[in-house]
Phi, psi and omega in degrees: 000327178298322180297322179291314179301319180302316182281328175293322176295320179298312181294314181297318180294319180289327175291323175297322176296319179295323177298309180295326182291328186253353185296133175224149180298155180298320179219157177237151173238126177251137183229151173204152174276137181238151174243103185303321182294315181295321181288325178296315180294327179293323183274321190237008179285187181303141181262135176306142186293340183283355176277111182214180181087190184297318181294320179295321179294319180295318180295320179296322179294317179296317179298321182292318185285331183261354183294119179288346175105335180200165178298319182297317180292323178297314180295320179298325178294321178294319187278011167292337176250084187244152173231154182280140178291148177273121182296345181274357180296140177293153184298330183265019184299311182296319178298323178293324178294320177296317180296322179298322178295338180261005178089016180228186178080177185288344184250018184300321182285349179265358186273136175199128176051056172080352184237155172253126189258142177221151170290140184298338181271357179292146185305327185298321184237011178298327181287332184264345182301317178299323177297320180294321177298316179294321178298321179296318181292321187279323188253338184083353177276151176270347185242159177209166188234157183208147175245130178214132179060030181078009180238152180261143177229147174245140178239141173242133180254125182246100177284344177238085187306324184291345177269358182272176177258021184299145176299157182302322182297333177270319183289324179232076189291341184256009186298327181297333180281343184300320183291331175294321176297316181297312181297315181295320181293314179295324177297315179296321179298315181291326178293327180278343184303315180297335182289344180269358178279163178181184180269173178089182179286135183204165176282149182297117184290327179295317178295320179295321179297320178296319178292324177303312182292324179291338176268317188290317182294313175297325178298317178292323179299312182288335174293317183274345185303314180300326181292335178272324184283321180288173184295333177194173177299315181296325179297322178292320180290328181286338182226065185294335181274356182275010182151316180303328184300326180289321178293319180289335175295322176297318177301318180296319179297317179292328176295320176296323177297322178295322177296321175298321177292325176297321178298318178292322181293327182280341184291133181204139179232125181211153176262120182239096183068242178257023185230139172263118184254122179247112181260134177233187186298325187245014177162183182232136179250127179259121181240113177299139179298333179291342181272357181272120179278316179196161176232125184234148173286142172239152186270149177281336181133266183289136177075005180055031176285139179277133182240004180168197180228156173245121180261107180268127180268163182298331181275007177096345179290152180234128174256111181270131180236115176267118185273003179299124179080003181274145174252152178059037179271331185302320178303321179290319177303312180294325180297316179296325179293319177290328181291339175091013181251356181275118180278150181285332180243152180296136179283152178253161178053050180275345183272000000 
């Protein structure tokens, strides 16, 4: 049972690491402070004289046709898509957004491509996120504007976080914990490894440990893959049949392989006094040596190579032992030969 627990902990811990590594918020809100006058002049102010030719003429025409005529008219056009300010916002919020754009302030690490990014569920913008969602539905625009403390702010609503330009720390806020899961899981696995050792014939634990890792790491990868490929973690959970199910099916197959490896790790055959003890994943069977009628070699098939022994009991039952991959099997083999029940030729009709 320890072998099974050991592998379930390995799989569970690595899947938890994959979850933290790929987890992203369902929606993001991006904010920035705007100066309507500066933006108006940038779009519709004087054009440098070196812009000429067809492209320059086309740009001049567009500027002429879309020019609202004044800073006030330009700002009024923006504020057709407005949201109400949250009264709980700190007084220095706009100043902090400005500082972030310059590489300073408390939100500097959240800044990317003119905006400061937040998860829609964070307390600072949780109150305004529903308004932004409604604005998106009604107008088709991703952005909306707000005035607070005599300053203007622009908000962008990202219903698909993975398509945004948000910094890694905002897009994957739990990624730093993933490595703790990996370290802790591998540490627990190695601590439990000595508990699966014992005397008698057994499968090589080093080889099994390598196979455990070759199954567990890909299983965790395919578990977390949909959360990275889809628009967000919640998007993958909301539509599990749209693609994630195939990735998780691979995880399930590898999990079954780990259970098979646990079965091999728990298997053990040893002679204890006058008893043959057979340990399996879910228990131990004690077989008195006096109950053994005979022990015969059985063939693997091609080339008549012997691959193990069949232990026939007095009551007619047969315990088949495949020695392929077993360590410390020869002492038991020699014991049966000395005991006088090992036949020189393979027995027939053992089933």
